[in-house]
C-alpha positions in Angstrom: 83.6 -74.1 39.7 79.9 -74.4 39.2 78.0 -72.2 36.7 75.4 -69.9 38.3 71.9 -69.9 36.9 70.7 -66.6 35.4 68.3 -64.7 37.5 65.0 -64.4 35.8 62.5 -61.6 36.7 59.4 -62.7 38.4 56.5 -63.1 36.0 53.4 -61.0 36.5 50.2 -62.7 37.1 47.7 -62.6 34.2 45.2 -60.8 36.3 47.7 -58.0 37.3 48.7 -57.6 33.6 45.1 -57.3 32.6 44.3 -54.7 35.2 47.4 -52.7 34.2 46.4 -52.6 30.6 42.8 -51.7 31.5 44.1 -48.8 33.6 46.3 -47.5 30.8 43.3 -47.6 28.3 41.1 -45.8 30.7 43.6 -43.0 31.3 44.1 -42.6 27.6 40.4 -42.3 27.1 40.0 -39.7 29.8 42.8 -37.6 28.3 41.3 -37.9 24.8 37.9 -36.9 26.1 39.2 -33.8 27.9 41.1 -32.7 24.8 38.1 -33.2 22.6 35.8 -31.3 24.9 38.2 -28.4 25.3 38.6 -28.2 21.5 34.8 -28.3 20.9 34.2 -25.6 23.6 36.8 -23.2 22.3 35.8 -23.8 18.6 32.1 -23.8 18.9 31.8 -20.0 19.1 33.6 -18.2 16.3 35.7 -15.2 17.3 34.5 -13.1 14.3 31.1 -11.6 15.1 30.2 -11.8 11.4 30.4 -15.6 11.7 28.5 -15.7 15.0 25.7 -13.5 13.7 25.6 -13.8 9.9 23.3 -11.6 7.8 21.0 -13.8 5.8 18.9 -12.8 2.8 15.5 -14.3 2.6 12.0 -13.5 1.4 9.8 -11.4 3.6 6.8 -9.0 3.4 6.7 -5.3 2.7 3.4 -4.0 4.2 1.4 -0.8 4.2 -1.5 -0.1 6.5 -4.3 2.3 5.7 -6.6 3.6 8.5 -10.1 3.9 7.2 -12.6 5.8 9.4 -16.0 4.3 10.1 -17.9 7.1 8.3 -15.4 7.9 5.6 -15.4 5.2 2.9 -12.4 6.7 0.9 -8.8 7.7 1.0 -7.4 11.1 1.9 -4.8 12.8 -0.3 -1.9 11.5 1.9 -3.1 7.9 1.6 -3.5 8.2 -2.1 0.2 9.3 -2.4 1.2 6.3 -0.1 -0.6 3.8 -2.4 1.1 5.3 -5.5 4.5 5.2 -3.9 3.8 1.6 -2.7 3.0 0.6 -6.3 6.3 2.1 -7.6 8.2 0.2 -4.9 6.4 -3.0 -6.0 7.8 -2.5 -9.5 11.3 -2.1 -8.2 11.7 -4.9 -5.6 8.7 -7.2 -5.5 9.0 -11.0 -6.0 5.3 -11.6 -6.3 1.8 -10.1 -6.5 0.1 -7.7 -4.0 -2.4 -9.0 -1.4 -5.0 -6.6 0.0 -6.3 -7.8 3.4 -9.8 -6.4 4.0 -11.1 -6.2 7.6 -14.2 -8.2 8.4 -16.5 -8.1 11.4 -15.2 -4.7 12.5 -17.0 -1.3 12.9 -15.2 0.1 9.7 -15.9 -3.0 7.6 -18.3 -1.2 5.3 -16.0 1.8 5.0 -13.0 -0.3 4.2 -15.0 -2.2 1.5 -16.0 1.2 -0.1 -12.3 2.3 -0.1 -11.2 -1.0 -1.8 -12.0 0.0 -5.4 -10.0 3.3 -5.0 -7.0 1.4 -3.7 -7.2 -1.0 -6.6 -7.5 1.8 -9.1 -4.4 3.6 -7.7 -2.4 0.3 -7.8 -3.4 -0.2 -11.5 -2.4 3.4 -12.2 1.0 2.7 -10.6 1.7 -0.1 -13.1 0.3 -3.3 -11.5 -1.6 -5.6 -13.9 -5.1 -6.7 -12.8 -4.0 -10.3 -12.2 -1.3 -9.2 -9.7 -3.8 -8.1 -7.1 -5.6 -10.5 -4.7 -8.1 -9.6 -2.0 -8.7 -11.6 1.1 -10.7 -10.9 4.3 -9.2 -11.1 7.8 -10.6 -10.8 11.3 -8.6 -8.9 14.0 -8.2 -10.3 17.5 -10.6 -7.7 18.9 -13.8 -7.1 16.8 -14.3 -3.7 18.4 -11.0 -2.2 17.3 -10.5 0.0 14.3 -8.8 -2.5 11.9 -6.6 -1.3 9.0 -6.8 -2.1 5.4 -3.5 -3.9 4.8 -1.6 -4.0 1.5 1.5 -6.2 1.3 3.8 -7.9 -1.2 6.8 -10.3 -0.9 10.3 -9.0 -1.3 13.9 -10.0 -0.4 14.9 -8.8 3.0 18.1 -9.0 5.0 18.0 -10.0 8.7 20.4 -11.1 11.5 19.9 -12.4 15.0 18.1 -13.0 17.2 20.0 -10.8 19.6 20.0 -10.8 23.4 21.1 -14.4 23.9 23.5 -15.0 26.8 24.4 -18.7 26.9 27.3 -18.0 29.3 27.8 -15.8 32.4 30.1 -12.8 31.7 31.3 -12.7 35.3 34.1 -14.8 36.9 33.0 -18.4 36.5 35.9 -20.9 36.9 33.6 -23.8 36.2 33.2 -22.6 32.6 36.4 -23.0 30.6 35.3 -20.2 28.2 35.9 -17.6 30.9 39.6 -18.5 30.9 40.1 -18.3 27.1 39.6 -14.5 26.8 37.3 -15.0 23.8 34.5 -12.5 22.8 31.1 -13.3 24.3 28.3 -14.7 22.2 26.1 -11.6 21.9 28.9 -9.2 20.9 28.3 -7.6 17.5 24.8 -8.9 17.1 23.2 -5.4 17.3 25.6 -4.1 14.7 24.8 -6.9 12.3 21.0 -6.4 12.9 21.2 -2.7 12.3 23.2 -3.1 9.1 20.7 -5.6 7.8 17.8 -3.2 8.6 19.5 -0.1 6.9 20.7 -1.7 3.7 18.6 -0.5 0.7 19.0 -3.6 -1.5 19.8 -6.9 0.2 21.4 -8.0 -3.1 24.2 -5.5 -2.4 25.4 -7.8 0.5 25.9 -10.7 -1.9 27.2 -9.1 -5.1 27.9 -5.6 -6.5 25.5 -3.8 -8.8 26.1 -3.6 -12.5 27.9 -0.6 -13.8 25.9 2.2 -15.4 26.7 3.3 -19.0 29.6 5.7 -19.3 29.0 9.3 -20.4 30.5 9.0 -23.9 30.2 12.7 -24.7 32.3 13.7 -21.6 34.8 10.9 -22.2 35.4 12.1 -25.8 36.1 15.7 -24.6 38.5 14.5 -21.9 40.4 12.2 -24.4 40.7 15.0 -26.9 42.2 17.3 -24.3 44.5 14.6 -23.1 45.9 14.0 -26.6 46.4 17.8 -27.1 48.2 18.1 -23.8 45.6 20.3 -22.3 44.2 20.1 -18.7 41.4 17.6 -18.6 39.7 19.1 -15.5 36.7 21.4 -15.6 37.0 25.1 -16.0 35.3 27.5 -13.6 35.7 31.1 -14.9 33.7 32.7 -12.1 35.3 30.7 -9.2 36.5 34.0 -7.5 33.1 35.6 -7.7 31.9 34.1 -4.4 34.7 35.4 -2.3 33.6 37.9 0.4 36.8 39.8 1.0 40.4 40.0 -0.2 41.7 40.8 3.3 44.9 39.1 4.1 46.4 39.0 0.5 
């Protein structure tokens, strides 16, 4: 009985093996690219509107404009009150000196120059030192317009935006994968953030809380004394029933 030779599988050709491996690598690359693109598209826009439209605190200008008539050469009572209030605001929130922009080449140029010493005197009366005020001329776009006397100083301001950006279509768009993910659109919440930044009184409140004010020590002593004696610590109102209109229904 003769021994049968084992059957060996046919060998692939070197070229066929090379093409097979190249095809596998290309398919793996395509799958990885699709996965990466989908991850980047879904993760590029945060779901939280506070992350999409963050409120930033930066330095800006607080400005006041005074309309000076051609034949006046001074401030009216309302404008004097505005300048004094502006000086008090400078003491509270300014991060630099005040700059007064004087119009030049306009019909009210002479009148604005005559009103300048009064503005400076009111600012000094409001607490500004002499070296904190600078004067510089400016020319408006139209020489015939009634230019204002501008007073400004730098301060910290809060801002958000810009709003109104629509990078994607909100309607059915099957070519855009973002439409199928049910994620919030880019402009959602921008107006809310922008309005909050405009309404905040002190931009520092968005970053950290304010310091506590001193406690009323006199009132605290009274409350602790009553607490130790077992008495009510609330306020007493002996005439609380005096404001009643009628006793009907008792």
